[in-house]
C-alpha positions in Angstrom: -79.4 -9.5 -14.7 -76.4 -8.9 -12.5 -73.3 -7.0 -13.8 -69.7 -7.6 -14.9 -67.3 -5.3 -13.2 -63.6 -4.8 -14.1 -61.4 -3.3 -11.4 -57.9 -2.5 -12.7 -54.8 -0.8 -11.4 -51.0 -1.0 -11.8 -48.7 -3.1 -9.8 -48.9 -2.4 -6.1 -52.4 -0.9 -6.2 -53.8 -3.6 -3.9 -56.0 -5.4 -6.5 -55.6 -8.8 -4.9 -56.1 -7.4 -1.4 -59.3 -5.7 -2.5 -60.5 -8.9 -4.2 -60.0 -10.8 -1.0 -61.6 -8.2 1.2 -64.6 -8.0 -1.1 -64.9 -11.8 -0.9 -64.8 -11.6 2.9 -67.4 -8.9 3.0 -69.8 -10.9 0.8 -69.2 -14.0 3.0 -69.9 -12.0 6.2 -73.3 -11.0 4.7 -74.2 -14.6 3.9 -73.4 -14.8 0.2 -71.5 -17.6 -1.4 -68.4 -16.6 -3.3 -66.6 -18.5 -6.0 -63.0 -17.2 -6.2 -61.1 -17.9 -9.4 -57.6 -17.5 -10.8 -55.8 -18.4 -14.0 -53.6 -21.4 -14.1 -50.7 -19.2 -15.3 -50.6 -17.4 -11.9 -48.3 -19.6 -9.9 -46.6 -17.0 -7.7 -48.1 -18.2 -4.4 -48.9 -21.8 -5.2 -51.2 -23.3 -7.8 -54.5 -22.9 -5.9 -53.8 -20.0 -3.6 -54.6 -16.3 -4.0 -52.4 -14.2 -1.7 -52.0 -10.4 -1.3 -48.8 -8.6 -0.3 -50.4 -7.7 3.0 -50.8 -11.3 3.9 -54.5 -12.0 3.0 -55.0 -15.3 1.3 -57.7 -17.8 0.2 -58.0 -20.9 -1.8 -59.3 -20.5 -5.4 -60.6 -22.4 -8.3 -57.9 -22.7 -10.9 -59.0 -22.0 -14.4 -57.0 -23.6 -17.3 -57.6 -23.1 -21.0 -59.7 -26.3 -21.0 -61.9 -25.3 -18.0 -65.6 -24.9 -18.7 -66.1 -21.7 -16.6 -69.8 -21.7 -16.8 -70.2 -25.2 -15.5 -67.6 -24.7 -12.8 -69.5 -21.7 -11.4 -72.8 -23.4 -11.7 -71.4 -26.4 -9.8 -70.0 -24.2 -7.1 -73.6 -23.0 -6.3 -72.6 -19.4 -5.4 -74.1 -16.2 -6.6 -70.9 -14.1 -6.5 -67.9 -14.7 -8.7 -64.6 -12.9 -7.9 -61.7 -13.3 -10.4 -58.1 -12.4 -9.7 -55.4 -11.8 -12.3 -58.1 -11.4 -14.9 -55.7 -10.0 -17.5 -54.3 -13.5 -18.1 -57.6 -14.9 -19.4 -58.4 -15.3 -23.1 -61.0 -13.5 -25.0 -63.2 -16.6 -24.9 -62.9 -17.0 -21.2 -63.8 -13.3 -20.5 -66.8 -13.8 -22.7 -67.8 -16.7 -20.4 -67.7 -14.4 -17.4 -69.8 -11.9 -19.4 -72.4 -14.7 -20.0 -72.4 -15.5 -16.3 -73.3 -11.9 -15.5 -76.2 -12.2 -18.0 -77.3 -15.3 -16.3 -77.7 -13.5 -12.9 -74.3 -13.9 -11.3 -72.4 -10.9 -9.9 -69.0 -11.1 -11.5 -66.0 -8.9 -10.4 -62.7 -9.2 -12.2 -59.5 -7.7 -10.8 -56.4 -7.3 -12.9 -53.8 -5.2 -14.7 -54.8 -3.2 -17.7 -51.5 -3.2 -19.7 -48.3 -5.3 -19.7 -44.8 -4.1 -19.1 -44.6 -3.0 -22.8 -47.7 -0.8 -22.2 -49.9 -3.0 -24.4 -53.3 -4.1 -23.4 -53.5 -7.7 -22.1 -55.9 -9.9 -24.1 -58.2 -10.4 -21.1 -58.1 -6.7 -20.1 -58.9 -5.6 -23.6 -62.1 -7.7 -23.7 -63.1 -6.7 -20.2 -62.9 -3.0 -21.1 -65.1 -3.8 -24.1 -67.7 -5.9 -22.2 -67.8 -4.7 -18.6 -70.8 -2.9 -17.2 -68.7 -1.1 -14.7 -65.0 -0.2 -14.9 -63.1 1.0 -11.8 -59.5 2.1 -11.4 -57.3 1.6 -8.4 -54.8 4.4 -8.3 -51.2 4.4 -6.9 -48.5 7.0 -7.1 -45.1 6.8 -8.8 -41.9 7.5 -6.8 -41.9 11.0 -8.3 -45.4 11.8 -6.9 -47.3 11.5 -10.2 -50.1 9.0 -10.9 -48.5 5.7 -11.8 -50.0 4.0 -14.9 -47.1 1.8 -16.2 -46.3 -1.7 -15.0 -42.5 -1.6 -15.3 -40.4 -4.8 -15.4 -37.0 -4.5 -13.8 -34.0 -6.8 -14.2 -31.7 -7.8 -11.3 -29.8 -4.5 -11.6 -32.9 -2.3 -11.4 -33.0 -1.5 -15.2 -36.3 -1.2 -17.0 -36.9 -4.1 -19.4 -39.1 -3.7 -22.6 -38.4 -7.1 -24.1 -39.0 -10.7 -23.1 -41.8 -13.2 -22.5 -45.2 -11.7 -21.4 -45.4 -13.9 -18.3 -42.1 -14.3 -16.5 -41.9 -14.6 -12.7 -38.2 -14.1 -12.7 -38.5 -10.3 -12.8 -39.4 -7.7 -10.3 -42.2 -5.3 -11.2 -43.0 -1.8 -10.0 -45.5 1.0 -11.0 -44.3 4.1 -12.7 -45.8 7.2 -14.3 -45.3 7.4 -18.0 -42.7 10.2 -17.7 -40.4 8.2 -15.4 -40.9 5.0 -17.4 -40.1 6.8 -20.7 -36.9 8.3 -19.3 -35.9 4.9 -18.0 -36.5 3.1 -21.2 -34.7 5.5 -23.5 -31.2 4.4 -24.5 -28.7 6.1 -22.2 -27.2 8.3 -24.9 -26.0 10.6 -22.1 -23.7 7.9 -20.6 -20.7 9.4 -22.3 -21.6 12.9 -21.1 -22.1 11.6 -17.5 -18.7 10.0 -17.6 -17.1 13.2 -18.8 -18.9 15.1 -16.1 -17.7 12.7 -13.4 -14.1 13.1 -14.7 -14.4 16.8 -14.4 -15.9 16.6 -10.9 -13.1 14.4 -9.7 -10.5 16.6 -11.3 -11.8 19.5 -9.1 -10.5 17.5 -6.1 -7.0 18.3 -7.2 -7.5 22.0 -6.5 -5.8 23.1 -3.2 -9.1 24.5 -1.9 -10.7 21.1 -2.2 -8.2 19.3 0.1 -10.9 18.8 2.7 -13.4 17.2 0.3 -10.6 15.0 -1.2 -9.7 13.8 2.2 -13.3 12.8 3.0 -13.9 11.0 -0.3 -12.7 7.6 0.8 -15.1 7.7 3.9 -18.0 8.7 1.7 -17.2 5.9 -0.7 -17.2 3.4 2.1 -20.4 4.7 3.7 -22.2 4.6 0.4 -22.4 0.8 0.7 -24.7 0.9 3.7 -26.7 3.7 2.1 -27.3 1.7 -1.0 -28.4 -1.4 1.0 -30.8 0.7 3.1 -32.4 2.4 0.1 -32.9 -0.9 -1.7 -34.0 -3.0 1.3 -35.8 -0.5 3.5 -37.2 1.9 0.9 -37.4 -0.6 -2.0 -35.5 1.5 -4.5 -35.1 -0.4 -7.7 -31.9 1.4 -8.8 -28.7 -0.6 -8.9 -26.3 -0.5 -5.9 -23.7 1.3 -8.0 -26.2 4.0 -9.0 -27.2 4.6 -5.4 -23.6 4.7 -4.2 -22.8 7.3 -6.8 -25.8 9.3 -5.7 -24.7 9.2 -2.0 -21.1 10.2 -2.8 -22.2 13.1 -5.0 -24.7 14.3 -2.5 -21.8 14.7 0.0 -19.1 15.7 -2.5 -20.8 18.5 -4.4 -21.7 20.7 -1.4 -18.2 20.4 0.0 -16.3 21.3 -3.1 -14.8 24.7 -3.3 -15.6 24.7 -7.0 -17.4 28.1 -6.8 -14.5 29.5 -8.8 -16.1 30.7 -12.0 -19.6 30.9 -10.5 -21.4 34.0 -11.6 -21.1 36.9 -9.3 -24.4 38.5 -8.3 -24.8 42.0 -9.8 -25.0 44.9 -7.4 -28.4 46.5 -6.7 -27.3 49.7 -8.3 -26.3 47.8 -11.5 -29.6 45.9 -11.5 -31.5 49.3 -11.4 -29.5 50.5 -14.4 -29.7 47.2 -16.3 -33.1 45.5 -15.7 -32.1 42.3 -17.5 -29.0 41.9 -15.4 -30.7 39.7 -12.7 -32.2 37.5 -15.3 -28.9 37.0 -17.0 -27.3 36.2 -13.7 -30.1 33.7 -12.9 -29.7 32.0 -16.2 -25.9 31.7 -15.8 -26.3 30.4 -12.2 -28.8 27.8 -13.4 -26.4 26.7 -16.2 -23.6 26.5 -13.7 -25.6 24.4 -11.2 -26.9 22.2 -14.1 -23.3 21.4 -15.2 -21.9 20.8 -11.8 -24.6 19.0 -9.9 -24.6 15.2 -9.9 -27.3 14.6 -7.3 -30.1 15.6 -9.7 -31.7 18.8 -10.9 -35.4 19.7 -11.3 -36.9 22.7 -12.9 -39.5 25.0 -11.3 -42.3 22.6 -12.3 -40.7 19.6 -10.7 -39.6 18.0 -14.0 -36.4 16.1 -13.7 -33.6 17.6 -15.8 -30.8 15.4 -14.5 -31.6 12.0 -13.1 -29.4 11.9 -10.0 -30.5 8.3 -9.2 -29.6 6.9 -12.6 -25.8 7.1 -12.5 -24.0 4.7 -14.8 -21.6 1.9 -13.8 -18.8 3.8 -15.5 -19.3 6.8 -13.1 -19.0 4.4 -10.1 -15.9 2.8 -11.6 -14.2 6.3 -12.0 -14.9 7.1 -8.3 -13.7 3.6 -7.2 -10.5 3.9 -9.3 -9.8 7.4 -7.9 -10.3 6.2 -4.3 -8.0 3.2 -4.9 -5.4 5.4 -6.3 -5.6 7.8 -3.3 -5.1 4.8 -1.0 -2.1 3.6 -2.9 -0.5 7.1 -2.9 -1.0 7.4 0.9 0.7 4.0 1.5 3.7 5.1 -0.5 4.1 8.3 1.4 
């Protein structure tokens, strides 16, 4: 008896590439390989299996009506490699299990869960029946292990509703922490808008004349930054969100809004009052938390403010401010 192996991993973990490389390795050693894919996978053509790195091969397409056992027997190969196995039904996975019992080496590649974090029907049955289960790991953009297959709309927002199979969306892998933060309703939108209003109001202070003068240039340059981050570095955030991030990364360090910032206690005072430094540190952290738009992390690396998730309302406030500045200059 040969074995049934299930190799799973999130989006971007090179499942298809590994499947095609394993197929190539078997063929190089003289084994016949039957490559299969579900009919629902039409991303690269009906009969083609193609990886993101350019590897490809023709495959047997399995429909709900296909007799999998007779198909494999007819192909006359001892190795069966299956791509996108999550889309198969329970009955079809059981057919692959039976092939392994009949002496075929069967290796299934696929996702474990859908974009809603629920097990696919095919993956669930594979986890129950496979002799060997292997995981392909990939990291989230924050550096943690990615386990979630996040679905994004055309603005880069995480979707949790919709049809299970829909090629009109873009998918990316995330850790649970980032996915959860992205799917929670943005109850902080109002707070973000108020914070942005306060930030722009600081520009009216005489000491911030330099930063105010530079703001239109940062606003204009933010376009190229957003394009670069989305196209070159494959950021999924919206263009508006990335433009706000760029502007704030330049604006905040140049603001003379240190008025009201806690003054460090003197060494002699710290010696007399041991808790003085902790009190200063706490006040400083609170000050930076309230005034930083680019994002804040705690000492463990956990995100406290998502600098890359600015709202469209924040961008609109900056745009309106810049347009008003331009009009005022024209009338002077």
